[in-house]
C-alpha positions in Angstrom: -25.3 -21.8 -59.9 -22.7 -18.3 -59.2 -22.0 -16.7 -56.4 -25.3 -14.0 -55.4 -27.3 -17.1 -56.2 -25.3 -19.1 -53.4 -25.8 -17.2 -50.9 -30.1 -17.1 -51.4 -29.2 -20.9 -51.4 -27.5 -21.1 -48.1 -29.7 -18.7 -46.7 -32.4 -20.4 -47.4 -31.4 -23.9 -46.2 -30.4 -21.9 -42.8 -34.1 -20.6 -42.8 -35.4 -24.8 -43.4 -32.8 -26.3 -40.8 -34.3 -23.1 -38.5 -37.7 -24.1 -39.5 -37.0 -27.8 -39.0 -35.5 -27.1 -35.6 -38.9 -25.0 -34.5 -40.9 -27.6 -35.5 -39.3 -31.2 -34.4 -37.4 -30.1 -31.7 -39.0 -30.7 -28.5 -36.6 -29.7 -24.6 -37.7 -31.9 -21.9 -38.6 -29.5 -19.2 -36.1 -27.8 -17.1 -35.4 -29.3 -13.7 -35.7 -27.1 -10.5 -33.5 -24.4 -10.1 -30.9 -25.0 -7.0 -30.9 -21.9 -4.9 -27.6 -19.7 -6.3 -26.4 -19.3 -2.6 -25.8 -23.0 -2.6 -24.9 -24.1 -6.9 -20.9 -23.5 -6.5 -20.8 -24.2 -11.1 -19.6 -22.1 -14.3 -16.2 -20.2 -14.2 -15.3 -20.0 -10.3 -16.2 -23.3 -10.2 -12.8 -23.7 -12.1 -9.9 -24.9 -10.0 -7.2 -23.7 -12.8 -8.6 -22.1 -15.9 -5.4 -21.9 -17.5 -5.6 -24.6 -19.4 -9.8 -23.2 -20.3 -7.5 -20.3 -21.9 -5.1 -21.4 -23.3 -7.5 -24.2 -25.3 -9.8 -20.7 -26.0 -6.9 -18.9 -27.8 -5.2 -22.4 -29.1 -9.2 -22.3 -31.1 -8.7 -18.9 -31.9 -6.2 -19.1 -33.7 -6.6 -22.2 -35.5 -9.8 -20.2 -36.7 -7.7 -17.5 -37.5 -5.0 -19.7 -39.3 -7.7 -21.1 -41.5 -10.4 -18.3 -41.9 -7.7 -16.1 -43.1 -8.3 -17.0 -46.7 -11.7 -16.7 -46.9 -12.6 -12.7 -47.7 -10.3 -12.8 -50.7 -10.4 -17.1 -51.4 -12.4 -16.1 -55.1 -10.0 -13.6 -56.0 -7.3 -15.4 -55.0 -8.4 -18.5 -56.9 -9.0 -16.5 -59.8 -5.5 -16.1 -60.6 -5.1 -19.6 -60.4 -7.8 -20.8 -62.1 -7.7 -19.7 -66.3 -12.0 -20.9 -66.8 -13.8 -18.5 -65.1 -16.5 -21.1 -64.8 -14.3 -22.7 -62.9 -12.9 -20.2 -60.0 -16.8 -20.3 -57.7 -15.9 -24.2 -57.4 -12.1 -24.3 -56.8 -12.5 -21.5 -54.2 -15.3 -24.1 -52.5 -13.1 -26.6 -52.6 -10.4 -24.4 -50.7 -12.3 -23.8 -48.2 -14.0 -26.5 -47.6 -11.3 -29.1 -48.1 -9.8 -27.7 -44.6 -13.1 -28.8 -42.8 -12.8 -31.6 -44.2 -9.2 -32.1 -43.1 -10.4 -30.8 -39.5 -12.8 -34.1 -40.0 -11.0 -36.4 -41.3 -8.3 -36.2 -38.2 -10.2 -35.0 -35.3 -10.9 -38.5 -33.9 -7.1 -39.2 -35.1 -5.6 -36.9 -33.2 -7.5 -37.0 -29.8 -6.3 -40.6 -30.0 -2.7 -39.5 -29.5 -3.5 -36.4 -27.5 -4.1 -38.5 -25.2 -1.3 -40.9 -25.6 1.7 -38.3 -26.1 -0.1 -34.7 -24.3 -2.4 -32.6 -26.1 0.2 -29.7 -24.8 2.1 -31.3 -27.5 -0.4 -32.4 -29.4 -1.4 -28.6 -29.8 2.4 -27.2 -30.2 3.0 -29.1 -32.9 -1.0 -29.2 -35.2 0.0 -24.6 -34.6 3.5 -25.0 -36.3 1.8 -27.2 -38.7 -0.6 -24.9 -39.4 1.5 -22.1 -39.7 3.9 -23.6 -41.9 1.3 -24.6 -44.0 0.1 -21.4 -44.2 3.1 -19.9 -46.6 3.0 -22.1 -49.2 -0.6 -21.1 -50.0 1.1 -18.0 -51.2 3.1 -19.0 -53.6 0.8 -22.1 -55.6 0.0 -22.1 -59.2 -2.7 -24.0 -59.5 -5.4 -24.4 -57.4 -5.5 -27.8 -56.4 -2.2 -27.6 -55.0 -3.9 -25.0 -53.0 -7.4 -27.5 -52.0 -4.2 -30.2 -51.4 -3.0 -27.2 -49.1 -5.5 -26.3 -47.3 -6.5 -29.8 -46.7 -3.6 -30.6 -44.8 -3.7 -27.1 -43.0 -7.4 -28.4 -42.2 -5.7 -32.0 -40.7 -3.0 -29.9 -38.5 
């Protein structure tokens, strides 16, 4: 449907989700708040903040790695795909392949992390992501980029 129409369809879909949420989602009343002095929650209640900070930084790095190609993906795919009608399709596949890889691998990597340790899995996944970024610059066909993006999502 083209790039411009894609934005209109995406916007309409998000707006429909907003309307559906406003109409169909009903929250239960909140319980009365406990006095602030007696309430010790949030960031100050954490005894060791380092794992949380490490998790946030790791999440930021993974998002940076996965989304770094987004602003130029269509231009890059246009150099790989010779049929102009397929450029946006292949670009969409390349971007969604990373998300699909994440969906496929998330629970499995979580189970592995429970067995061998979360730090080891995170370091290995970050290293794999870094290694998988490099060959993406040298692909010669759209399908190669899609496969590498999927593998990066897995990591």
